[in-house]
C-alpha positions as CSV (number, residue, x, y, z in Angstrom):
1,X,0.0,0.0,0.0
2,X,1.3,3.4,-0.9
3,X,1.6,5.8,2.1
4,X,-0.5,8.9,2.0
5,X,1.8,11.9,1.5
6,X,-0.1,14.7,3.1
7,X,-2.5,15.3,6.0
8,X,-5.8,17.2,5.7
9,X,-5.9,20.7,7.1
10,X,-9.4,21.4,8.6
11,X,-9.2,24.1,11.3
12,X,-12.2,25.9,12.6
13,X,-12.8,29.6,11.9
14,X,-11.4,30.6,15.4
15,X,-8.2,28.7,14.9
16,X,-7.8,30.0,11.4
17,X,-8.4,33.5,12.6
18,X,-5.3,33.2,14.8
19,X,-3.2,31.8,12.0
20,X,-4.2,34.4,9.4
21,X,-3.3,37.4,11.7
22,X,-4.3,40.6,9.7
23,X,-1.1,42.2,10.9
24,X,1.0,39.7,8.9
25,X,-1.3,38.3,6.2
26,X,-2.0,39.5,2.6
27,X,-4.2,38.2,-0.2
28,X,-2.7,37.7,-3.6
29,X,-5.2,37.9,-6.6
30,X,-3.5,36.3,-9.6
31,X,-4.3,37.3,-13.2
32,X,-8.0,37.7,-13.1
33,X,-8.0,39.6,-16.4
34,X,-10.1,39.8,-19.5
35,X,-8.0,37.5,-21.7
36,X,-8.1,34.7,-19.1
37,X,-11.6,35.2,-17.7
38,X,-13.9,37.2,-20.0
39,X,-16.2,35.4,-22.5
40,X,-14.6,37.5,-25.2
41,X,-11.0,37.2,-24.1
42,X,-8.3,35.3,-25.9
43,X,-8.7,32.0,-24.0
44,X,-12.5,31.9,-24.7
45,X,-11.9,32.8,-28.4
46,X,-9.5,29.8,-28.6
47,X,-12.3,27.6,-27.6
48,X,-11.3,26.6,-24.1
49,X,-14.0,25.5,-21.5
50,X,-14.6,28.6,-19.4
51,X,-17.3,27.1,-17.1
52,X,-15.0,26.9,-14.0
53,X,-14.0,30.6,-14.2
54,X,-17.1,32.4,-13.0
55,X,-17.4,30.5,-9.8
56,X,-13.8,31.0,-9.0
57,X,-14.0,34.7,-9.7
58,X,-17.1,35.1,-7.5
59,X,-15.2,33.3,-4.7
60,X,-12.3,35.6,-5.2
61,X,-14.6,38.6,-4.9
62,X,-15.9,37.4,-1.6
63,X,-12.4,36.8,-0.3
64,X,-11.2,40.3,-1.4
65,X,-14.2,41.9,0.3
66,X,-13.5,40.0,3.5
67,X,-9.9,41.0,3.4
68,X,-10.7,44.7,2.9
69,X,-13.2,44.6,5.7
70,X,-10.5,43.1,8.0
71,X,-7.9,45.8,6.8
72,X,-5.8,43.0,5.2
73,X,-3.7,44.0,2.3
74,X,-4.8,42.8,-1.1
75,X,-2.3,42.5,-3.9
76,X,-3.6,42.4,-7.5
77,X,-1.1,40.8,-9.8
78,X,-1.5,41.2,-13.5
79,X,0.3,39.7,-16.5
80,X,1.4,42.5,-19.0
81,X,3.1,41.3,-22.1
82,X,4.7,43.0,-25.0
83,X,6.5,41.9,-28.2
84,X,9.7,43.3,-26.8
85,X,9.5,41.2,-23.6
86,X,8.0,38.0,-25.0
87,X,9.9,35.0,-23.7
88,X,12.4,33.6,-26.1
89,X,12.1,30.2,-24.4
90,X,8.3,30.2,-24.9
91,X,8.6,31.2,-28.6
92,X,11.1,28.4,-29.2
93,X,8.9,25.9,-27.5
94,X,5.9,26.9,-29.6
95,X,8.0,26.7,-32.7
96,X,9.2,23.2,-31.9
97,X,5.7,22.2,-31.3
98,X,4.7,23.5,-34.7
99,X,2.5,26.3,-33.3
100,X,2.4,29.5,-35.4
101,X,3.1,32.8,-33.7
102,X,-0.3,34.6,-34.0
103,X,-0.4,38.1,-32.4
104,X,-4.2,37.8,-31.9
105,X,-3.5,34.9,-29.5
106,X,-0.9,36.7,-27.4
107,X,-2.6,37.3,-24.0
108,X,-2.7,40.4,-21.9
109,X,-0.8,42.8,-24.2
110,X,0.1,45.9,-22.2
111,X,-2.4,48.7,-22.6
112,X,-5.0,46.6,-24.3
113,X,-8.4,45.5,-23.2
114,X,-7.3,41.9,-22.7
115,X,-4.9,43.0,-19.9
116,X,-7.6,44.9,-17.9
117,X,-9.1,43.4,-14.7
118,X,-12.1,41.2,-15.0
119,X,-14.9,41.9,-12.4
120,X,-12.5,42.6,-9.6
121,X,-10.9,46.1,-9.6
122,X,-8.1,47.3,-7.3
123,X,-9.1,50.0,-4.9
124,X,-7.0,52.9,-3.8
125,X,-5.6,51.0,-0.8
126,X,-4.8,47.8,-2.8
127,X,-1.4,47.0,-4.1
128,X,-0.8,46.5,-7.8
129,X,2.1,44.4,-9.2
130,X,2.8,43.8,-13.0
131,X,4.7,40.8,-14.2
132,X,5.9,39.6,-17.6
133,X,6.1,35.9,-16.9
134,X,4.1,33.2,-15.1
135,X,6.0,34.0,-11.9
136,X,4.6,36.7,-9.7
137,X,7.9,37.1,-7.8
138,X,10.4,37.0,-10.7
139,X,11.7,40.4,-11.6
140,X,8.9,42.2,-9.7
141,X,8.8,44.2,-6.5
142,X,6.3,41.8,-4.9
143,X,8.6,40.4,-2.3
144,X,9.9,43.8,-1.3
145,X,6.4,45.2,-1.0
146,X,5.3,42.3,1.3
147,X,8.4,42.3,3.5
148,X,8.1,46.1,4.0
149,X,4.6,45.5,5.5
150,X,5.8,42.7,7.8
151,X,3.8,40.1,5.7
152,X,4.8,36.5,6.1
153,X,1.5,34.7,5.4
154,X,-0.3,34.7,2.1
155,X,-3.8,33.6,0.9
156,X,-3.7,33.0,-2.8
157,X,-6.4,33.0,-5.4
158,X,-6.8,33.6,-9.1
159,X,-6.1,32.1,-12.6
160,X,-5.1,29.5,-13.6
161,X,-4.6,27.0,-10.9
162,X,-1.9,24.9,-12.6
163,X,0.0,27.7,-14.1
164,X,0.4,31.2,-12.6
165,X,-1.3,30.3,-9.3
166,X,0.8,27.2,-8.6
167,X,3.9,29.1,-9.7
168,X,3.2,31.9,-7.1
169,X,2.5,29.3,-4.4
170,X,5.8,27.5,-5.0
171,X,7.8,30.7,-5.2
172,X,6.2,32.1,-2.0
173,X,6.9,28.8,-0.2
174,X,10.6,28.9,-1.2
175,X,10.8,32.4,0.1
176,X,9.6,31.2,3.5
177,X,6.0,32.6,3.4
178,X,3.3,30.5,5.0
179,X,1.0,29.8,2.0
180,X,-2.8,29.1,2.0
181,X,-4.5,28.3,-1.2
182,X,-8.2,29.3,-1.5
183,X,-9.2,26.3,-3.6
184,X,-12.6,27.4,-4.6
185,X,-11.3,30.9,-5.6
186,X,-8.9,29.6,-8.3
187,X,-9.7,27.6,-11.4
188,X,-8.1,25.8,-14.4
189,X,-9.9,25.4,-17.7
190,X,-9.5,21.6,-17.3
191,X,-11.1,20.5,-13.9
192,X,-8.6,17.6,-13.8
193,X,-5.7,19.9,-14.0
194,X,-7.1,21.9,-11.2
195,X,-7.5,18.9,-9.0
196,X,-4.0,17.6,-9.7
197,X,-2.5,21.0,-9.1
198,X,-4.3,21.5,-5.8
199,X,-3.3,18.0,-4.7
200,X,0.4,18.7,-5.6
201,X,0.4,22.0,-3.7
202,X,-1.3,20.3,-0.7
203,X,1.5,17.8,-0.5
204,X,4.4,20.2,-0.8
205,X,3.7,23.9,-0.6
206,X,0.3,25.1,0.7
207,X,-2.5,24.5,3.2
208,X,-5.8,24.3,1.4
209,X,-8.8,26.4,2.6
210,X,-12.0,27.8,1.1
211,X,-12.9,31.5,0.6
212,X,-15.9,31.1,3.0
213,X,-13.8,29.7,5.8
214,X,-11.2,32.4,5.5
215,X,-14.0,35.1,5.3
216,X,-15.6,33.7,8.4
217,X,-12.2,33.7,10.2
218,X,-11.7,37.3,9.4
219,X,-15.2,38.3,10.5
220,X,-14.4,37.0,14.1
221,X,-10.9,38.5,14.1
222,X,-10.6,41.3,16.7
223,X,-10.2,44.7,15.1
């Protein structure tokens, strides 16, 4: 029999409220942008199944509102690409796979509609971080912004689970942040990819929670 590699994490709201101390916790919202989430965005035009996106975005909205109410920093992270900064490795990979370079399929071009936020919009007190790759920490000011605020605990949500969300979770863990993944507030276009990614993160990098449990914990946190 193969040994189970992880243990379930099932705290009550009161216990979680102590763990997710507002003085040291932030929410990261990853790539909830038109090209990834809107019915007219690049991914939808390419024919991917978008059915998992709306529930995840709705859960992210609840999570963000709960964080703002509890005075917890919210960091909106957005992919912004340009022809000048396109990844050479990604271009070579697509070429070797026989995939043509089609500008209309390049996601989140800087200054274009596709790069704009979908449904969730940063407020004046929220933090905004722009990135040019999957990784939220690579070549960005994210780590410095968090450290400057005394943040060592992160609740992560957004799109897509197996790509930019998992990359952020892994990078944060390796920078010694305590990482919590709001499972219902992230999504992959393929449900099986979502499930596999969440399982992998649960084994190695993150504790798995729901947006409702986190929101409840923050409602009972003393102000």
